[in-house]
C-alpha positions in Angstrom: 6.7 -15.5 46.3 5.4 -16.9 49.6 7.1 -20.3 49.1 10.5 -18.8 48.9 9.8 -16.5 51.9 8.8 -19.4 54.0 11.8 -21.5 53.0 14.2 -18.7 54.0 12.3 -17.8 57.1 10.5 -20.7 58.9 9.2 -18.3 61.6 7.4 -16.2 59.0 4.0 -17.5 60.1 4.6 -17.8 63.8 5.4 -14.1 64.5 3.8 -10.9 63.3 6.6 -8.4 62.5 6.2 -4.8 63.7 4.0 -2.9 61.4 2.3 -6.0 59.9 -1.4 -6.1 60.4 -3.5 -9.2 61.3 -5.2 -9.0 57.9 -1.7 -9.2 56.2 -0.9 -12.2 58.4 -4.0 -14.1 57.5 -3.3 -13.3 53.8 0.0 -15.2 54.2 -2.1 -18.2 55.4 -4.5 -17.9 52.5 -1.6 -17.7 50.1 -0.1 -20.9 51.5 -3.2 -22.8 50.4 -4.2 -20.6 47.4 -3.7 -23.3 44.8 -5.7 -25.7 46.8 -8.5 -23.2 47.3 -8.7 -22.7 43.5 -9.4 -26.4 43.2 -11.9 -26.3 46.1 -13.8 -23.3 44.5 -13.9 -25.1 41.2 -15.4 -28.2 42.9 -17.9 -26.0 44.7 -19.1 -24.5 41.4 -19.4 -27.9 39.8 -21.3 -29.5 42.7 -23.7 -26.6 43.1 -25.2 -27.3 39.7 -28.9 -28.3 39.7 -31.5 -28.6 37.1 -33.8 -26.5 39.3 -33.1 -22.8 38.5 -34.0 -21.5 41.9 -31.6 -23.9 43.6 -28.8 -22.5 41.4 -29.7 -18.9 42.1 -29.9 -19.1 45.8 -27.0 -21.5 46.5 -24.7 -19.4 44.3 -25.9 -16.2 45.9 -25.0 -17.4 49.4 -21.8 -19.2 48.4 -20.5 -16.1 46.7 -21.7 -13.5 49.3 -18.2 -13.3 50.9 -17.0 -14.8 54.1 -13.6 -15.8 55.4 -13.8 -19.5 54.2 -12.0 -20.4 57.4 -13.5 -23.9 57.6 -12.4 -25.1 54.2 -9.0 -23.5 54.8 -8.8 -25.4 58.0 -9.4 -28.7 56.2 -6.6 -27.9 53.7 -4.1 -26.8 56.3 -4.8 -29.8 58.5 -4.3 -32.3 55.6 -1.1 -30.6 54.4 0.2 -30.5 57.9 0.2 -34.3 57.9 1.8 -34.5 54.5 -1.3 -35.3 52.4 -0.6 -35.3 48.7 -3.9 -36.7 47.2 -7.1 -34.9 46.1 -9.7 -35.8 48.7 -9.0 -32.8 50.8 -10.6 -30.7 48.1 -13.8 -32.7 48.4 -13.8 -32.5 52.2 -13.2 -28.7 52.2 -16.1 -28.2 49.8 -18.3 -30.5 52.0 -17.5 -28.5 55.1 -18.4 -25.2 53.2 -21.7 -26.6 52.0 -22.6 -27.7 55.5 -21.7 -24.3 56.9 -23.7 -22.5 54.1 -26.7 -24.7 54.8 -26.6 -23.7 58.5 -26.4 -20.0 57.5 -29.5 -20.3 55.3 -31.4 -22.0 58.2 -30.1 -19.6 60.8 -31.3 -16.5 58.9 -34.8 -17.9 58.7 -34.9 -18.8 62.4 -33.5 -15.4 63.4 -35.6 -13.5 60.8 -32.4 -11.9 59.7 -32.5 -9.6 56.6 -28.8 -8.8 56.4 -25.6 -10.8 56.4 -22.1 -9.9 55.2 -23.4 -6.5 54.1 -26.0 -8.0 51.7 -29.6 -9.0 51.9 -30.1 -12.5 53.2 -31.5 -15.2 50.9 -34.7 -15.4 52.9 -35.2 -11.7 52.5 -34.9 -12.0 48.7 -36.6 -15.3 48.0 -38.6 -16.0 51.1 -38.2 -18.4 54.1 -39.6 -21.5 52.2 -37.0 -21.3 49.4 -34.1 -20.5 51.8 -34.9 -23.6 54.0 -35.3 -25.9 51.1 -32.1 -24.8 49.4 -30.4 -25.3 52.8 -31.7 -28.8 52.7 -30.3 -29.2 49.2 -26.8 -28.1 50.3 -27.0 -30.6 53.3 -28.0 -33.5 51.0 -25.4 -32.6 48.4 -22.7 -32.6 51.1 -23.7 -36.1 52.1 -23.6 -37.2 48.5 -20.0 -35.9 48.4 -19.2 -37.7 51.6 -20.1 -41.0 49.9 -17.5 -40.2 47.2 -14.7 -40.4 49.8 -15.4 -44.1 50.4 -14.3 -43.7 54.0 -16.6 -44.6 56.8 -14.6 -42.6 59.3 -15.1 -39.4 57.3 -18.9 -40.1 57.2 -18.9 -40.8 60.9 -17.3 -37.5 61.8 -19.4 -35.4 59.5 -22.7 -37.1 60.3 -22.0 -36.7 64.0 -21.0 -33.1 63.5 -24.2 -32.2 61.6 -26.3 -33.8 64.2 -24.6 -31.9 67.1 -24.9 -28.6 65.1 -28.7 -29.2 64.9 -28.8 -29.8 68.6 -26.9 -26.6 69.1 -29.5 -24.7 67.1 -32.2 -26.1 69.4 -30.2 -25.2 72.5 -29.8 -21.7 71.3 -33.5 -21.5 70.6 -34.2 -22.5 74.2 -31.8 -19.8 75.5 -33.4 -17.0 73.4 -35.2 -14.5 75.5 -34.0 -16.3 78.7 -31.9 -13.9 80.9 -31.2 -16.7 83.3 -28.9 -18.4 80.7 -25.7 -19.2 82.5 -22.2 -18.8 81.1 -21.9 -22.6 80.9 -25.2 -23.0 79.1 -24.0 -20.4 76.6 -20.7 -22.1 76.1 -22.5 -25.4 75.5 -24.4 -23.7 72.6 -21.1 -22.4 71.1 -19.5 -25.8 71.3 -22.4 -27.5 69.5 -23.5 -24.8 67.1 -20.2 -23.2 65.9 -17.1 -25.0 67.2 -18.3 -28.5 66.2 -17.8 -27.9 62.5 -14.3 -26.3 63.2 -13.5 -29.5 65.1 -14.6 -31.8 62.3 -12.7 -29.7 59.7 -9.4 -29.9 61.6 -9.9 -33.6 62.4 -10.6 -34.6 58.9 -7.1 -33.6 57.7 -5.6 -36.0 60.2 -8.0 -38.8 59.2 -7.1 -38.4 55.5 -3.5 -39.1 56.4 -4.1 -42.0 58.7 -2.6 -40.0 61.6 -2.3 -41.7 65.0 -5.4 -41.5 67.3 -3.5 -39.1 69.5 -2.8 -36.8 66.6 -6.4 -37.0 65.4 -7.7 -36.1 68.8 -5.2 -33.2 69.1 -6.5 -31.8 65.8 -10.1 -32.2 67.0 -9.4 -30.4 70.2 -7.5 -27.7 68.2 -10.6 -27.1 66.1 -13.0 -27.1 69.0 -11.0 -24.4 70.9 -10.5 -22.4 67.7 -14.2 -22.4 66.9 -15.0 -21.4 70.5 -12.5 -18.5 70.3 -13.9 -17.5 66.9 -17.5 -17.3 68.2 -16.5 -15.4 71.4 -14.9 -12.8 69.2 -18.0 -12.6 67.2 -19.8 -11.8 70.4 -17.3 -9.0 71.1 -17.7 -7.6 67.6 -21.5 -7.6 67.9 -21.1 -4.8 70.5 -17.9 -3.1 69.4 -17.6 -3.1 65.6 -19.4 -0.9 63.1 -22.3 -2.2 60.9 -20.1 -1.6 57.8 -17.2 -3.6 59.2 -19.4 -6.6 60.4 -21.8 -6.6 57.5 -24.8 -6.7 59.9 -26.4 -4.4 62.4 -24.7 -3.7 65.7 -26.6 -5.4 68.6 -28.2 -8.0 66.3 -27.8 -10.6 69.0 -29.7 -8.4 71.5 -32.4 -7.6 69.0 -33.0 -11.4 68.7 -33.0 -11.9 72.4 -29.8 -13.9 72.5 -28.0 -13.8 75.9 -24.4 -13.8 74.6 -21.4 -13.7 77.0 -21.0 -9.9 77.1 -24.6 -9.6 78.3 -24.3 -12.5 80.7 -21.2 -10.9 82.3 -22.8 -7.4 82.4 -25.8 -8.8 84.2 -23.6 -10.6 86.7 -21.4 -7.6 87.6 -23.5 -4.6 86.7 -25.7 -2.6 89.1 -29.2 -3.7 89.9 -30.5 -1.1 87.5 -28.2 -2.3 84.7 -29.0 -6.0 85.4 -32.7 -5.3 85.3 -32.4 -3.3 82.1 -30.4 -6.1 80.3 -32.8 -8.8 81.6 -35.8 -6.9 80.1 -33.9 -6.3 76.8 -33.2 -10.0 76.5 -36.7 -11.0 77.4 -38.3 -8.6 74.8 -35.6 -8.4 72.1 -35.2 -5.3 70.0 -32.8 -2.4 70.2 -34.9 0.1 72.1 -32.4 0.4 75.0 -29.2 -0.4 73.0 -27.4 2.8 74.2 -28.0 1.9 77.9 -27.1 -1.7 77.3 -23.9 -0.7 75.6 -23.0 1.5 78.5 -23.6 -1.3 81.0 -21.4 -3.6 78.9 -18.6 -1.0 78.9 -18.8 -0.2 82.6 -18.5 -3.9 83.6 -15.6 -4.6 81.2 -17.7 -7.3 79.6 -16.0 -6.9 76.3 -12.5 -7.3 77.8 -13.8 -10.3 79.8 -15.2 -12.0 76.7 -12.0 -11.2 74.7 -9.9 -12.7 77.5 -12.0 -15.9 77.3 -11.4 -16.0 73.6 -7.7 -15.6 74.0 -7.6 -18.5 76.5 -9.4 -20.7 73.9 -7.0 -19.7 71.2 -4.0 -20.5 73.4 -5.6 -23.9 74.2 -5.9 -24.5 70.5 -2.3 -23.6 69.8 -1.1 -25.9 72.6 -2.6 -28.9 70.7 -0.2 -28.2 67.8 2.7 -29.6 69.8 1.3 -33.0 68.9 1.6 -32.6 65.1 4.7 -32.5 62.9 6.5 -29.2 62.6 5.9 -27.5 59.2 4.9 -24.2 57.6 1.3 -25.6 57.6 1.5 -26.2 61.4 2.8 -22.6 61.8 -0.2 -21.4 59.7 -2.6 -23.2 62.0 -1.1 -21.2 64.9 -1.5 -18.0 62.9 -5.2 -19.0 62.3 -5.7 -19.2 66.0 -4.1 -15.8 66.6 -6.2 -14.3 63.8 -9.4 -15.7 65.3 -8.9 -13.4 68.4 -7.1 -10.4 66.8 -9.5 -9.8 63.9 -11.8 -6.8 63.6 -14.3 -8.3 61.2 
């Protein structure tokens, strides 16, 4: 059993032995909170219930469509790292997953996506109107559940996070089809749109345990850097992983006119012909010149550059863990940061 392994080997989650894959390492993390995740999933099922049949159909479809569930796992690990022994972390983990799922429903409508995690998107099956409204249902259900915590600090963190995420969506919309988007502008989008919910998830565990302000801020910074690393690796995989592995089409970001970091770097360091090609591809969207764009990305080492930035963010996340008590859960948080940059899916 994992528990006995950890007791006998405290370093089990801080080092990856030779021959052990990243996927096996993240499985160790998942096993550490397996019982907690059972409770979270049961709560998700219970709180998804609605008298409106279409709400049940769509919300269950998207919730059960796969995914890594990193954000709820992050809530659970953070709470356990500070010695939490109550039950509110289940509620907060489910809330974070509902918020994340709502953003996915809205994202797919905005991006006109028809595929996610290897399956048809909800908007492709039920239409944009239904997808948006069920996303609204999940948001509002999340806020109902926040009230159940009876903690104003929890509501403050999550209300602020959802507002910043919405701002990030608008910032991304402004950057779409704009080849003059700078690296900093793109990082601003990542921090708002993706990393903010990671930040909230990590911070909430410390709040539940009445951790010191310094510890709470350390966990918030850990989550922000972790989320940034995670998104940067998604940028890498969009141009380096297969459609089957990613569960979406290679070059989807380019097709949507999104100037992600590999494209920004390739435009900066590519030849004039390459930069002009990428600018046009971002301005018009689509995959007409995907082969030439991929060649430009490869020749400018844009993938390696983006991966290096992701590693820097993961290391910054890990550095924050010096401020929390040593435990198997703290070790698992380090492993989660390493997984975020070593994953291939």
